[in-house]
C-alpha positions, 0 to 999 in steps of 0.5 A, a space after each residue: 200878729 204884732 210883737 211889742 218890743 218896747 219892754 225889751 228896749 227899755 230894759 236894754 237901754 237901762 242896762 246899757 246906760 248903767 254899763 257905760 257909766 261903769 266904763 267911764 269910772 277910771 282910777 284917780 291918778 296921783 300927780 307926779 312931783 313937780 320940781 320947783 324953786 320958791 323964794 320967800 321969807 321966814 317969819 316965826 319959824 314959818 316959810 312964807 312964799 313971795 305969793 303969801 303962802 305958808 310952806 312947810 318944807 320937809 326932808 325926804 324922810 319926812 322931818 321938818 326943815 329947821 328954819 330957825 337959823 333963817 328967821 327974818 331972812 329971805 331964802 330960796 328953797 328948791 325941791 319937789 312940790 307934791 299934791 296937798 302942797 307938800 314940799 320936799 327939799 332937794 337942795 340946801 336952802 339959799 340965804 339971800 340976807 335980811 327980808 325986806 318985806 312985811 309978813 302978808 296977813 
């Protein structure tokens, strides 16, 4: 008498495949803050990095950094870059004088 093991094998493989898929799901790990210093210029109240990115620096309590006094100047900001391009300032902004570049478009 022969025993048909095929239905058991197919069901077992389906369960094994589903279970292994669940094992591969891991919680998403958030990136840690990355210390950075970024140099750029302030145009119309916005800090634009030398690479052309608009950066909106904030204090640790979430308040925006007042860039008004640095309008038209080249400044360096130092702090932590967070996921989502959030930038938390850790040191006072360093003014390097008038900006000599045009705002990138």
